C-alpha angles and dihedrals in degrees: 000000000000124000089247091055091048092052090048090052093048091048091051091049092049092048091050091050093051093047090049089057093045097043123023088187091060090047091055092047091048091053097245109167116252091239091055091049090050092051095046094046091049091047090050091055092048096045095046090044091053090052091051091046088055086064087073087070089050092051091048093050095044094049097042090048093052100045127075119275094252091061101046095094092052091049092053092047091049092054093049092044096049092052091050092049092046091055094048097045095043089051095048102045112335101082095049092045088055104040115011119090094336108193100193099285109029142012132223121313097219142110114278120231127178114246112194094142092116092056092046087054092052099264108125098170090114088075098220143021114280090220092054089051091050091052092049092050094044096058089056091053089054090047090058089053091048090058088059091046093060094048096052095041111141089006103083138039121248102252099048088050093051091049089053089051089056089057095042098048097036101041120001101048096041094050095049089043091054089061091066118010090030092055096251131148097301091051090049088055090055099260114152129193106184101177106017101266089141104025097045110020100030094046091047091043096051090047090050093049091049090051093048092050093048096044098038125202125338114279109268095014093116132035126226089261092053095257118148119242112207116235107192118206120251098236123009096182088057090049089050092051089050090053092055092047089053090048090054091046092062088073090066 
């Protein structure tokens, strides 16, 4: 077999794999085994989830670069803490509230547990690993909380913010997500949110706006006469690097 033929074969295999990930229907028509589809779909969830999780580094860099030096440590701790809380809350109740037995407005208030027993027994009809799906969904929950973190930077203390993250990631986000991705009342009306512009960014954005209105401007930002007091960021190159990492993360 010539090198050219080998390259053609590899390219065809790669194209088939990518199309299998993008379109299960194509994969079935192309005769891709169910086990291969299961592996590729699960890998797609894990890889895309890892890219989105990398956005947490971007949020941390962007925020810490734009706040004053005295607040950098708190910002970094907030970003680590919110991701940890998001994972715990989405595992405990969030995932089931969003996806299990959704009855129009809300899902099941129960503890989530991964069930890949069918795949372990050789039945790959589920299409992907339940654990990989949970991970993919969880990083979006944390992203919504990160949007709020940047908005209320230097406006709120650490513990009140983390308490809010518990509510957002365990209750608010899963319930609103169940209305669309969970097959709830918005999905029944034909509403579609392909990439999370409403579920992730709108929910995070509205929560951030509410926080900004309640908390008001940063202390010392405005004088009694309404004059603006500049508050230069601590590290603009770091903020720029964070921006590019977030830019890359959108492809997840």
